[in-house]
N, C-alpha and C positions, 0 to 999 in steps of 0.2 A: 587525655592519655589513652593510648591504644590498648585494646583488649588482648589478652594472651591467647584465648581460644574461643571458638564458636561452639564446639561440641566438647564438653568436659569429659575427663576420665577416659579419653581415647587418644591414640597416637594420630595427631592431625597435621597434615601438610598444607601449607599455604602456597598458592601458585599465582604467578603473574607473568606478563610478557612485555617486551619492549620492541619498538620498531615497526609496529603494525602499519602506521601511516606513512612510511618512508617510500621514496622512489627507488632507492638502491640499498643493497645489502640484505643480509638475512633478517628474519625475525628471531629474537632470542626469548627464551623463557627460563624461569627458575622455579624450583620447589624447595621449600624450607620447612624443617621440623624443629621446633624449639622444645626445650624441657617443659614439663608442666609448671604452670605459674611463673613462666619466664617474664622478666620485666626489663625494659630498656626505654627510658624516657626520651632518648634521642631519635629513635626510629620513627619514620614517617613515610608517607607516600614519596617516592623518589622525585616526583615532579615538584614537590614542595621544598626540596633540598638543593643546595648548591652542589656543583660538581665536586668541590673540595670536600664537602661534608659526606657526600655519597662515597667517595673514595676512602675517607677515614672510617666510615661505618662498615665497609665491606670486610676487612679482616676481622672485625669484631663479630660480625654475623657468622663468618666462616668458623671462627673459633668457638663461639658459644652455642651454635646450633647443634642439636643431636645429629642432624644429617642435612645436607643440602646438595643440590645438583643444578647445573646450568646446561642448556642444550639450545640448538638452533635449527632452523630450516632455511635452506638457501633460496636465493632469488629465483633460480630455475625451478625449484620445487614449488615455490609460491605461484609462479606462472602456470604450473601444471595443475595444482589442486585448489587454487585461490587462497587469498590471505586469511579468511576465516578458518578454513580447514588447516592451513599452515600454522596458525596460532594454536589450535588444538593439538596439532602434531608436536609442536615445540614443547608444549607443556607435558604431553604424554612422554616425550623423550626424556625430559627432566625427571619425571616420576620414575621412569624405567631405571634411571641411574642411581636412585636412592638405594642404599643398602638396608635402610630401616623401612619396613613395610608400614605404610600409613593405613589406618582404619577409617579415616575420614579425610576428605579434601575440601578446602575452601578456596574459591577462585574469585579474583577480581573481575567484575563485570556482570552481565546478565545472561551469558550463554556459555555452555561448556559441553563437550562430548564425554559421556561417561567413560571412566578409565577402570578397566578390569573389574567391573561391577562393584567398585568401592563407592559407598555413598558420598555425595558431594553437595555443596551448597554454593550457589553463585551469589555474590554480594556486591551490589552496586557501590562503587567507591570504596571497595573493601581494603584497598591499599592505604586508606586513611583511617581505617577502623580496627584492623587486626595486625598484630605484630608480624606474624609469619608471612602475610601477604605483602606488607610493607617491605620486609626483608627480601622477599622474592623480587619485588619491583626494583629494589636497589641493585641486587645481583644481576638481574637481566639487563638493566640499563647500563651498569658500569662495564660488564663484559662486552656488550654490544658496542659501546662507545670506544673501547680499546680496539675492537676489531675494525671499526670504521677509521680510527686513527691510523692503523697500520695500512689500510687500503689507500688512505689519503696521500701517503707518500708516493704511491705508484700512479695515482690519478689526481694530481694537485688542482687541475682546473675546475673540478666540481665543488671545491671548497668544503670537502667532507670533514675537515678538522673543525669547522664551525657548525655546519648544519647536520652532521652525522647521517646524511642521506635523506633528511626530511626535505619537503618541497618548498624551499625558500625561492625567492625570485631569482637570486644569483644562481642557484642550482638549476632551476628550470631553464634559464637563459644559456647556461653552459651546455646543457643537453641539446638545446636548439642549435647552438654554435658548433659543438664538437661531436654531436651524436651520442649514442649510449655506450656505456662500457659493458664488459661481460657481467658486471655485478648489478646492473640495473634490472628492475622488474618490468619486463616488456608488456605485461598485461595491465599496467597502470598508464593512464593518459597523462602525459606531461602537462598538457594545457588545461586539463580539467581540475578546477580547484577542489572538487569533492573526491578526486582520485578514484573514480568508479572503474570497475573492471569492464573490459570489452564484453 
C-alpha cells in the first residue's frame, strides 16, 4: 500500500511527468495535494495500471484531492530548452496553478529544479511509493493521452492513437516515410534508440 506523505504535518504536493521519452507531442506534468492521512488502495504508478483503470481513477483523484493541476511544455519549447529542463518547467507550471500553497514537494525520480525555495525531496520510483506522486502520474498520463488522441485524428499515419508519440517501430517508419509533423520534437533523433539530443 502506498504512503500518504513523506513529510508529515505539512501541506505536501506530489509531482510527476509523462511523455518525456516521446518523439512527438508535449511533455505533461501534474501536481497533487491530498488531505492528511489520505488513503486509496487503488492508486498506483500509472505505468502499472491499464488505460481503463487510469481513466476511472482520474475523476476520483480530482474530486478527493485538496488541490491538483496539470500543465504542459510544447515540442517547440522542448527543442529550445531540452527535455530535462522541459520536464522541470512542466512541473513548475503545474505547481504555479495550485491554489493551495505547498510547504513541501515530493517528485518522482532523482532530479528536480527547486521551486520557489520550497523544500523538496526526489524519490526514485516515487510513483509506486507515495499516493500524491502516483496520482500526479495518472493525471499527467491521462491528460497527455487525450491530447495525443486529439492530434491523432489530424495526423493518422503516425499511429498516435496507439503509440501516443512514443518511438515505436511503426512511428519511426512513418516519420521516415512522411517526414515530421509540427508536433514532432526536432531535437530527438528518429533513428537513435536512446533518443539522445543533438
